[in-house]
C-alpha positions as CSV (number, residue, x, y, z in Angstrom):
1,M,-109.8,29.9,-69.3
2,A,-111.2,26.4,-69.5
3,P,-110.5,24.1,-66.5
4,T,-108.7,21.8,-69.0
5,D,-106.1,24.5,-69.7
6,M,-105.3,25.6,-66.2
7,P,-102.0,27.6,-65.6
8,A,-99.5,26.3,-63.2
9,S,-100.2,27.2,-59.7
10,D,-98.6,26.7,-56.3
11,T,-100.1,24.0,-54.0
12,T,-99.5,23.7,-50.3
13,Q,-97.5,20.5,-49.5
14,D,-96.8,18.6,-46.3
15,P,-93.3,20.0,-45.3
16,E,-92.1,16.5,-44.6
17,R,-93.0,15.2,-48.0
18,R,-90.4,15.5,-50.8
19,T,-91.7,17.5,-53.8
20,Q,-88.6,18.4,-55.8
21,F,-89.8,16.9,-59.0
22,A,-93.4,18.2,-58.8
23,D,-92.0,21.7,-57.9
24,L,-89.7,21.6,-60.9
25,I,-92.5,20.6,-63.3
26,R,-94.9,23.2,-61.9
27,R,-92.3,26.0,-61.9
28,R,-91.1,25.2,-65.4
29,R,-94.6,25.0,-66.8
30,A,-95.2,28.4,-65.3
31,E,-92.0,29.8,-66.7
32,L,-93.0,28.6,-70.2
33,N,-96.4,30.0,-69.7
34,K,-98.0,26.7,-70.8
35,G,-101.4,25.5,-69.7
36,L,-101.8,21.9,-68.7
37,N,-103.1,20.8,-72.1
38,A,-100.4,22.6,-74.1
39,F,-97.7,21.2,-71.8
40,A,-99.0,17.7,-72.0
41,E,-99.0,17.9,-75.8
42,K,-95.3,18.6,-75.7
43,A,-94.6,15.8,-73.2
44,V,-93.5,13.2,-75.8
45,D,-90.3,11.2,-75.7
46,P,-88.5,12.1,-79.0
47,V,-86.9,8.7,-79.1
48,S,-89.6,6.2,-78.2
49,G,-92.8,8.3,-78.7
50,V,-93.9,7.6,-75.1
51,R,-96.3,10.3,-73.8
52,V,-97.0,11.6,-70.4
53,T,-100.7,12.3,-69.9
54,R,-102.3,15.5,-68.8
55,G,-103.9,13.6,-65.9
56,W,-100.6,12.3,-64.6
57,I,-99.1,15.8,-64.7
58,Y,-102.1,17.2,-62.9
59,R,-101.9,14.6,-60.2
60,L,-98.2,15.2,-59.8
61,E,-98.6,19.0,-59.5
62,T,-101.5,18.7,-57.0
63,G,-99.7,16.3,-54.8
64,E,-101.8,13.3,-55.5
65,P,-100.1,9.9,-55.6
66,V,-98.4,9.1,-59.0
67,T,-96.3,6.2,-60.2
68,P,-92.7,7.3,-60.4
69,P,-91.8,8.0,-64.1
70,V,-89.6,5.7,-66.1
71,Y,-86.7,7.0,-68.2
72,E,-88.8,7.5,-71.4
73,E,-91.3,9.5,-69.4
74,L,-88.5,11.6,-67.9
75,R,-87.3,12.3,-71.5
76,A,-90.9,13.2,-72.5
77,L,-91.2,15.6,-69.6
78,A,-87.7,17.0,-70.3
79,A,-88.9,17.8,-73.9
80,A,-91.9,19.6,-72.5
81,C,-89.8,21.5,-69.9
82,E,-87.1,22.3,-72.5
83,L,-84.5,21.1,-69.9
84,P,-81.8,18.4,-69.9
85,V,-83.2,15.0,-68.8
86,E,-80.5,14.9,-66.1
87,T,-82.2,17.8,-64.4
88,L,-85.4,15.9,-64.2
89,Q,-83.6,12.7,-63.1
90,D,-82.1,14.4,-60.1
91,A,-85.4,15.9,-59.0
92,A,-87.3,12.6,-59.5
93,G,-84.6,10.7,-57.6
94,S,-85.0,13.1,-54.7
95,Q,-88.8,13.1,-54.7
96,F,-89.5,9.4,-55.4
97,H,-86.5,7.7,-53.9
98,G,-85.0,10.1,-51.4
99,V,-81.7,10.3,-53.3
100,D,-79.9,13.5,-52.9
101,P,-77.6,13.9,-56.0
102,L,-75.2,16.1,-54.1
103,V,-74.6,14.0,-51.0
104,S,-71.4,12.6,-52.4
105,G,-70.3,15.8,-54.1
106,S,-67.6,18.1,-52.9
107,S,-68.5,21.1,-50.8
108,E,-67.4,23.2,-53.7
109,A,-69.7,21.4,-56.1
110,K,-72.6,21.9,-53.7
111,A,-71.9,25.6,-53.4
112,Y,-71.9,25.9,-57.2
113,V,-75.2,24.2,-57.5
114,R,-76.8,26.4,-54.8
115,K,-75.7,29.4,-56.8
116,L,-76.9,27.9,-60.1
117,D,-80.4,27.5,-58.6
118,Q,-80.5,31.3,-58.2
119,L,-79.8,32.1,-61.9
120,P,-82.6,32.7,-64.4
121,A,-83.3,29.8,-66.8
122,D,-81.7,31.4,-69.8
123,Q,-78.4,32.1,-67.8
124,R,-78.5,28.5,-66.5
125,D,-78.8,27.2,-70.1
126,R,-75.9,29.4,-71.3
127,L,-73.7,28.2,-68.4
128,L,-74.6,24.6,-69.1
129,R,-73.6,25.0,-72.8
130,L,-70.3,26.5,-71.6
131,I,-69.6,23.7,-69.2
132,D,-70.4,21.2,-72.0
133,T,-67.7,22.7,-74.1
134,L,-65.2,22.4,-71.3
135,T,-65.8,18.8,-70.2
136,P,-64.8,15.7,-72.2
137,P,-67.7,13.7,-73.7
138,P,-68.8,10.6,-71.8
139,S,-66.9,7.4,-72.8
140,Q,-68.8,5.0,-75.0
141,E,-67.8,1.7,-73.4
């Protein structure tokens, strides 16, 4: 395997440092069995065409300093990860801004999320689709 198409791998991180977003990207790339080049090729925002580079993804995964992603870059990474952009927003908010999306949630909601994290990706996707059918669409104000 060429060094430009490295599989996702674990890296040791400082335990005090937040790595939720990097961990999500690394884990999802491994689940999809995508090398760095193949993953970066898919990291294109379907709306604006903004791309996330292989180098940025590599630096993120290896714990090097990176500029926090803007929304279009999050959408590009969501496309590559085959995940909802909201999932990436929560992880990026935690890692780059110290925002815990569940701080204001009820204890019941927090318990559901903890259980959700234990499900395989395909079951999480099916559950999200079910929830989407049960919740009203966001208002267009």
